[in-house]
LOMARVO-493060 format. One record per residue (C-alpha): residue number from 1; residue in three letters; x, y, z. Coordinates in Angstrom, 2 decimals, decimal comma. Last residue first. Layout:
<rolos>
+-----+------+---------+---------+---------+
:  nr : rest :       u :       v :       w :
+-----+------+---------+---------+---------+
: NUM :  ALA :       X :       Y :       Z :
...
+-----+------+---------+---------+---------+
</rolos>
This chain:
<rolos>
+-----+------+---------+---------+---------+
:  nr : rest :       u :       v :       w :
+-----+------+---------+---------+---------+
: 259 :  GLY :  179,43 :  -53,09 :  101,33 :
: 258 :  LYS :  181,46 :  -52,86 :  104,53 :
: 257 :  LEU :  179,84 :  -50,98 :  107,38 :
: 256 :  GLY :  181,32 :  -48,28 :  109,60 :
: 255 :  PHE :  178,36 :  -45,91 :  109,71 :
: 254 :  LEU :  180,15 :  -43,11 :  107,89 :
: 253 :  ARG :  181,80 :  -45,41 :  105,36 :
: 252 :  LEU :  178,54 :  -47,21 :  104,68 :
: 251 :  ALA :  176,65 :  -43,96 :  104,17 :
: 250 :  ASN :  179,18 :  -42,37 :  101,83 :
: 249 :  LYS :  179,50 :  -45,59 :   99,82 :
: 248 :  THR :  175,72 :  -45,61 :   99,44 :
: 247 :  THR :  175,72 :  -41,97 :   98,32 :
: 246 :  ILE :  178,44 :  -42,56 :   95,73 :
: 245 :  GLU :  177,06 :  -45,74 :   94,17 :
: 244 :  ALA :  173,41 :  -44,73 :   94,10 :
: 243 :  VAL :  174,10 :  -41,28 :   92,66 :
: 242 :  GLU :  176,35 :  -42,80 :   90,01 :
: 241 :  GLU :  173,71 :  -45,38 :   89,08 :
: 240 :  VAL :  171,23 :  -42,52 :   88,70 :
: 239 :  PRO :  173,33 :  -41,35 :   85,77 :
: 238 :  VAL :  174,56 :  -37,73 :   86,01 :
: 237 :  HIS :  172,98 :  -34,42 :   85,04 :
: 236 :  LYS :  173,14 :  -32,98 :   88,58 :
: 235 :  ILE :  169,46 :  -32,12 :   88,83 :
: 234 :  GLU :  168,31 :  -35,26 :   87,02 :
: 233 :  ALA :  170,57 :  -37,49 :   89,12 :
: 232 :  ILE :  169,22 :  -35,86 :   92,29 :
: 231 :  LYS :  165,68 :  -36,56 :   91,11 :
: 230 :  ALA :  166,54 :  -40,17 :   90,33 :
: 229 :  ALA :  168,12 :  -40,66 :   93,76 :
: 228 :  ILE :  164,97 :  -39,38 :   95,46 :
: 227 :  LEU :  162,83 :  -41,73 :   93,39 :
: 226 :  PRO :  165,26 :  -44,59 :   94,15 :
: 225 :  ILE :  164,72 :  -43,97 :   97,91 :
: 224 :  TYR :  160,98 :  -44,62 :   97,57 :
: 223 :  SER :  161,31 :  -48,23 :   98,77 :
: 222 :  SER :  162,17 :  -46,83 :  102,20 :
: 221 :  ASP :  158,61 :  -45,89 :  103,07 :
: 220 :  ASN :  156,40 :  -42,81 :  102,96 :
: 219 :  ARG :  152,69 :  -42,89 :  103,74 :
: 218 :  GLN :  150,70 :  -40,85 :  101,22 :
: 217 :  GLY :  150,51 :  -37,07 :  101,01 :
: 216 :  ARG :  153,26 :  -36,85 :   98,40 :
: 215 :  PHE :  153,23 :  -39,87 :   96,11 :
: 214 :  PRO :  154,41 :  -38,11 :   92,92 :
: 213 :  ALA :  156,47 :  -36,75 :   94,59 :
: 212 :  PRO :  158,52 :  -37,81 :   97,59 :
: 211 :  THR :  156,95 :  -38,77 :  100,93 :
: 210 :  LEU :  157,98 :  -36,49 :  103,77 :
: 209 :  TRP :  156,81 :  -38,78 :  106,61 :
: 208 :  PRO :  156,63 :  -42,56 :  107,21 :
: 207 :  SER :  159,51 :  -42,48 :  106,52 :
: 206 :  ASP :  162,34 :  -40,04 :  107,11 :
: 205 :  THR :  163,28 :  -40,99 :  103,52 :
: 204 :  GLU :  167,06 :  -40,74 :  103,40 :
: 203 :  LEU :  169,92 :  -40,40 :  100,93 :
: 202 :  VAL :  173,47 :  -39,34 :  101,70 :
: 201 :  VAL :  175,31 :  -36,34 :  100,24 :
: 200 :  HIS :  178,75 :  -34,74 :  100,69 :
: 199 :  GLU :  180,61 :  -36,78 :   98,06 :
: 198 :  LEU :  177,71 :  -35,95 :   95,76 :
: 197 :  GLY :  179,13 :  -32,46 :   95,34 :
: 196 :  ILE :  177,13 :  -29,41 :   96,46 :
: 195 :  GLU :  176,02 :  -26,63 :   94,11 :
: 194 :  GLU :  173,20 :  -28,32 :   92,20 :
: 193 :  VAL :  172,06 :  -30,06 :   95,38 :
: 192 :  VAL :  171,73 :  -26,69 :   97,10 :
: 191 :  LYS :  169,73 :  -25,21 :   94,23 :
: 190 :  GLN :  167,39 :  -28,23 :   94,31 :
: 189 :  LEU :  166,75 :  -27,63 :   97,99 :
: 188 :  GLY :  164,83 :  -24,43 :   97,33 :
: 187 :  SER :  161,56 :  -26,34 :   97,75 :
: 186 :  ASN :  160,06 :  -24,65 :   94,69 :
: 185 :  LYS :  158,50 :  -27,88 :   93,44 :
: 184 :  TYR :  158,89 :  -30,82 :   95,81 :
: 183 :  THR :  161,18 :  -33,66 :   94,67 :
: 182 :  ILE :  164,13 :  -32,56 :   96,84 :
: 181 :  ILE :  161,77 :  -32,62 :   99,82 :
: 180 :  GLY :  161,70 :  -36,41 :   99,54 :
: 179 :  GLY :  165,07 :  -36,84 :  101,19 :
: 178 :  ILE :  168,60 :  -35,46 :  101,26 :
: 177 :  GLY :  170,71 :  -36,03 :  104,39 :
: 176 :  LEU :  173,68 :  -33,66 :  104,08 :
: 175 :  PHE :  176,95 :  -35,13 :  105,29 :
: 174 :  PHE :  178,88 :  -33,72 :  108,21 :
: 173 :  ASN :  182,61 :  -33,02 :  108,55 :
: 172 :  LEU :  182,15 :  -29,63 :  110,29 :
: 171 :  ASP :  182,99 :  -27,81 :  107,04 :
: 170 :  ILE :  180,22 :  -29,83 :  105,40 :
: 169 :  ALA :  177,66 :  -28,44 :  107,82 :
: 168 :  GLN :  178,80 :  -24,86 :  107,22 :
: 167 :  GLN :  178,78 :  -25,52 :  103,48 :
: 166 :  ALA :  175,17 :  -26,64 :  103,62 :
: 165 :  GLN :  174,31 :  -23,50 :  105,57 :
: 164 :  SER :  175,78 :  -21,35 :  102,81 :
: 163 :  VAL :  173,97 :  -23,34 :  100,14 :
: 162 :  SER :  170,74 :  -22,74 :  102,03 :
: 161 :  GLY :  168,80 :  -25,04 :  104,34 :
: 160 :  GLY :  166,56 :  -28,05 :  103,95 :
: 159 :  PHE :  168,61 :  -30,94 :  105,29 :
: 158 :  CYS :  166,42 :  -33,77 :  106,45 :
: 157 :  HIS :  169,16 :  -35,11 :  108,71 :
: 156 :  PHE :  172,39 :  -33,17 :  109,04 :
: 155 :  ILE :  174,57 :  -36,25 :  109,06 :
: 154 :  GLY :  177,60 :  -37,29 :  111,07 :
: 153 :  LYS :  181,12 :  -36,43 :  112,15 :
: 152 :  LEU :  183,16 :  -35,19 :  115,11 :
: 151 :  GLY :  186,21 :  -37,38 :  115,66 :
: 150 :  PRO :  188,71 :  -34,90 :  114,19 :
: 149 :  GLN :  187,58 :  -31,99 :  116,40 :
: 148 :  LYS :  184,89 :  -29,30 :  116,32 :
: 147 :  ARG :  183,13 :  -29,02 :  119,67 :
: 146 :  LYS :  182,55 :  -25,24 :  119,59 :
: 145 :  GLY :  181,31 :  -25,55 :  116,02 :
: 144 :  LEU :  178,87 :  -28,25 :  117,05 :
: 143 :  ILE :  177,10 :  -25,97 :  119,54 :
: 142 :  SER :  177,07 :  -22,98 :  117,17 :
: 141 :  ILE :  175,87 :  -25,14 :  114,29 :
: 140 :  VAL :  173,03 :  -26,36 :  116,49 :
: 139 :  GLU :  171,85 :  -22,87 :  117,41 :
: 138 :  ASP :  172,17 :  -21,62 :  113,84 :
: 137 :  PHE :  170,18 :  -24,55 :  112,44 :
: 136 :  SER :  167,38 :  -24,33 :  115,00 :
: 135 :  ASN :  164,08 :  -23,81 :  113,18 :
: 134 :  ARG :  164,05 :  -27,61 :  112,82 :
: 133 :  THR :  167,50 :  -29,08 :  113,14 :
: 132 :  HIS :  167,72 :  -32,85 :  113,67 :
: 131 :  ILE :  171,27 :  -34,23 :  113,70 :
: 130 :  VAL :  172,45 :  -37,78 :  113,19 :
: 129 :  LEU :  175,75 :  -37,95 :  115,06 :
: 128 :  PRO :  178,48 :  -40,36 :  114,04 :
: 127 :  LEU :  180,02 :  -42,75 :  116,56 :
: 126 :  ASP :  183,49 :  -42,81 :  118,07 :
: 125 :  TYR :  182,20 :  -44,05 :  121,45 :
: 124 :  GLU :  183,47 :  -41,09 :  123,49 :
: 123 :  LEU :  182,92 :  -38,63 :  120,65 :
: 122 :  ALA :  179,32 :  -39,72 :  120,14 :
: 121 :  LEU :  178,74 :  -39,74 :  123,89 :
: 120 :  ASP :  180,05 :  -36,18 :  124,28 :
: 119 :  VAL :  177,87 :  -35,04 :  121,37 :
: 118 :  GLN :  175,00 :  -36,67 :  123,28 :
: 117 :  ILE :  175,72 :  -34,54 :  126,33 :
: 116 :  ASN :  175,87 :  -31,38 :  124,22 :
: 115 :  LEU :  172,57 :  -32,24 :  122,53 :
: 114 :  ALA :  170,86 :  -32,89 :  125,84 :
: 113 :  ASP :  172,08 :  -29,54 :  127,19 :
: 112 :  SER :  170,76 :  -27,67 :  124,16 :
: 111 :  GLN :  167,44 :  -29,48 :  124,36 :
: 110 :  GLU :  167,26 :  -28,67 :  128,08 :
: 109 :  VAL :  167,66 :  -24,98 :  127,32 :
: 108 :  SER :  165,00 :  -25,21 :  124,60 :
: 107 :  PHE :  162,56 :  -27,03 :  126,89 :
: 106 :  THR :  159,56 :  -24,73 :  126,51 :
: 105 :  LYS :  160,44 :  -23,82 :  122,92 :
: 104 :  ASP :  157,62 :  -25,85 :  121,37 :
: 103 :  TRP :  156,71 :  -26,92 :  117,84 :
: 102 :  TYR :  159,34 :  -25,20 :  115,73 :
: 101 :  LEU :  162,30 :  -24,90 :  118,07 :
: 100 :  ASP :  163,58 :  -28,43 :  117,45 :
:  99 :  MET :  167,14 :  -29,13 :  118,55 :
:  98 :  GLY :  169,55 :  -31,98 :  117,94 :
:  97 :  VAL :  169,45 :  -35,75 :  118,28 :
:  96 :  GLU :  168,23 :  -38,69 :  116,20 :
:  95 :  GLY :  170,68 :  -40,10 :  116,73 :
:  94 :  ILE :  173,94 :  -41,31 :  118,17 :
:  93 :  ALA :  175,07 :  -43,62 :  115,41 :
:  92 :  PHE :  175,62 :  -47,24 :  114,38 :
:  91 :  PHE :  174,62 :  -48,95 :  117,60 :
:  90 :  ARG :  176,04 :  -52,41 :  118,13 :
:  89 :  THR :  174,03 :  -54,08 :  120,86 :
:  88 :  VAL :  175,54 :  -55,80 :  123,88 :
:  87 :  ASN :  178,12 :  -53,10 :  124,72 :
:  86 :  LEU :  176,55 :  -52,58 :  128,14 :
:  85 :  ALA :  178,13 :  -49,12 :  128,23 :
:  84 :  LEU :  176,16 :  -47,96 :  125,18 :
:  83 :  GLN :  172,88 :  -49,13 :  126,66 :
:  82 :  ASP :  173,70 :  -47,51 :  130,01 :
:  81 :  ARG :  174,52 :  -44,13 :  128,41 :
:  80 :  ILE :  171,27 :  -44,22 :  126,45 :
:  79 :  PHE :  169,30 :  -45,01 :  129,62 :
:  78 :  GLU :  171,12 :  -42,19 :  131,42 :
:  77 :  LEU :  170,08 :  -39,83 :  128,62 :
:  76 :  GLU :  166,43 :  -40,72 :  129,12 :
:  75 :  ASP :  166,74 :  -40,18 :  132,87 :
:  74 :  ARG :  168,36 :  -36,78 :  132,23 :
:  73 :  TYR :  165,47 :  -35,89 :  129,92 :
:  72 :  ASN :  162,89 :  -36,22 :  132,70 :
:  71 :  ALA :  161,62 :  -32,61 :  132,42 :
:  70 :  LYS :  161,10 :  -33,08 :  128,69 :
:  69 :  VAL :  163,31 :  -33,73 :  125,66 :
:  68 :  SER :  161,17 :  -35,94 :  123,41 :
:  67 :  THR :  160,90 :  -33,18 :  120,78 :
:  66 :  PRO :  164,71 :  -33,13 :  120,68 :
:  65 :  HIS :  164,95 :  -36,85 :  119,84 :
:  64 :  LEU :  166,98 :  -38,74 :  122,43 :
:  63 :  GLY :  169,51 :  -41,09 :  120,87 :
:  62 :  ILE :  170,38 :  -44,62 :  119,83 :
:  61 :  MET :  170,94 :  -45,84 :  116,29 :
:  60 :  PRO :  169,85 :  -49,22 :  114,99 :
:  59 :  PHE :  170,71 :  -51,06 :  111,76 :
:  58 :  CYS :  168,09 :  -52,91 :  109,73 :
:  57 :  HIS :  169,25 :  -54,91 :  106,68 :
:  56 :  ASP :  171,25 :  -57,95 :  107,73 :
:  55 :  PRO :  169,72 :  -58,08 :  111,22 :
:  54 :  HIS :  166,13 :  -58,19 :  109,96 :
:  53 :  ARG :  164,08 :  -59,67 :  112,81 :
:  52 :  HIS :  166,50 :  -58,45 :  115,48 :
:  51 :  CYS :  166,50 :  -54,97 :  113,95 :
:  50 :  LEU :  162,69 :  -54,86 :  114,03 :
:  49 :  GLU :  162,60 :  -55,92 :  117,67 :
:  48 :  MET :  165,24 :  -53,31 :  118,49 :
:  47 :  MET :  163,16 :  -50,49 :  117,04 :
:  46 :  ARG :  160,01 :  -51,54 :  118,83 :
:  45 :  PRO :  161,88 :  -51,95 :  122,13 :
:  44 :  PHE :  163,38 :  -48,41 :  121,84 :
:  43 :  TYR :  160,20 :  -46,51 :  121,04 :
:  42 :  GLU :  159,21 :  -45,71 :  124,61 :
:  41 :  ILE :  162,81 :  -45,08 :  125,68 :
:  40 :  ASP :  163,22 :  -42,19 :  123,24 :
:  39 :  ILE :  163,55 :  -41,35 :  119,53 :
:  38 :  GLY :  166,20 :  -43,62 :  118,02 :
:  37 :  PRO :  167,09 :  -43,46 :  114,36 :
:  36 :  LEU :  166,81 :  -46,59 :  112,17 :
:  35 :  PHE :  169,29 :  -47,13 :  109,34 :
:  34 :  LEU :  168,01 :  -49,31 :  106,50 :
:  33 :  TYR :  170,63 :  -50,79 :  104,15 :
:  32 :  LYS :  169,61 :  -52,91 :  101,16 :
:  31 :  VAL :  167,44 :  -50,43 :   99,33 :
:  30 :  GLY :  167,57 :  -52,22 :   95,97 :
:  29 :  THR :  163,84 :  -52,20 :   95,25 :
:  28 :  ASP :  163,52 :  -55,79 :   96,51 :
:  27 :  ILE :  165,10 :  -54,65 :   99,79 :
:  26 :  ALA :  162,56 :  -51,87 :  100,15 :
:  25 :  LYS :  159,66 :  -54,18 :   99,35 :
:  24 :  LYS :  160,93 :  -56,70 :  101,90 :
:  23 :  VAL :  161,05 :  -54,04 :  104,61 :
:  22 :  VAL :  157,52 :  -52,92 :  103,73 :
:  21 :  GLU :  156,29 :  -56,52 :  103,84 :
:  20 :  ASP :  157,84 :  -56,96 :  107,27 :
:  19 :  ARG :  156,09 :  -53,86 :  108,58 :
:  18 :  ASP :  152,62 :  -54,56 :  107,19 :
:  17 :  SER :  149,97 :  -53,77 :  109,82 :
:  16 :  ASP :  152,19 :  -52,03 :  112,36 :
:  15 :  PHE :  153,77 :  -49,75 :  109,76 :
:  14 :  GLU :  152,15 :  -46,46 :  110,81 :
:  13 :  ALA :  152,95 :  -47,39 :  114,41 :
:  12 :  ALA :  156,60 :  -46,48 :  113,83 :
:  11 :  TYR :  159,26 :  -49,22 :  113,67 :
:  10 :  LEU :  160,05 :  -48,28 :  110,06 :
:   9 :  HIS :  161,30 :  -44,88 :  111,23 :
:   8 :  THR :  163,76 :  -44,38 :  108,36 :
:   7 :  HIS :  166,96 :  -42,34 :  108,18 :
:   6 :  THR :  170,08 :  -43,39 :  106,28 :
:   5 :  ASP :  168,19 :  -45,20 :  103,54 :
:   4 :  ALA :  171,02 :  -46,95 :  101,72 :
:   3 :  PHE :  170,91 :  -47,94 :   98,05 :
:   2 :  ILE :  172,29 :  -50,74 :   95,90 :
:   1 :  MET :  171,92 :  -50,63 :   92,13 :
+-----+------+---------+---------+---------+
</rolos>
């Protein structure tokens, strides 16, 4: 079985002591494709170094994370624009972008503006968007709904909403990124997965966070993707091989890779 982890922060400091070993473990587990979301300028060199070391398995995105939207966000966005215009590195998505109204609403207006600008970049460069929505689903759906057009596509990362919200995302041509939360008791996400077809799902870890059961509380990494797939298979009463095949094809088609 071949898997894709559509959202993993393997360049984070949590992996500084064993990063290459963690990548190898993921590959040995069948997780062949590792998609790395951008956060901001500070993290960019770390992400690119990892992609240069593992070019056949690590694939970079570029984007300004909503919690990194501060007073200087226009400078951050100009850096993203410059990197895309240089056309030296192939970026596979504009992400991780969106809005986060959980921790701090100080820059909520700027977050909205940054998201709109990055939607423009995704459409200009025909790239998918990888969307972060924490306490902000309605706000983000409103923004994306106003921009709906054939080229708009992507993933609602770390999806944790209702069946109705899932359908809203799907109607906008977005996949649902399903991660370790699906393994948590009473998460509510199991009902969504029951109702939604696998053709709308991709797998992710969001490592080093949101570790699936039975390892919850420990550092997450991409080798746990098969646990997420197994839980989805159990919920939907299908072989795990089917979950692997469909979700990997979904990811590769979205990101423009051939399997």
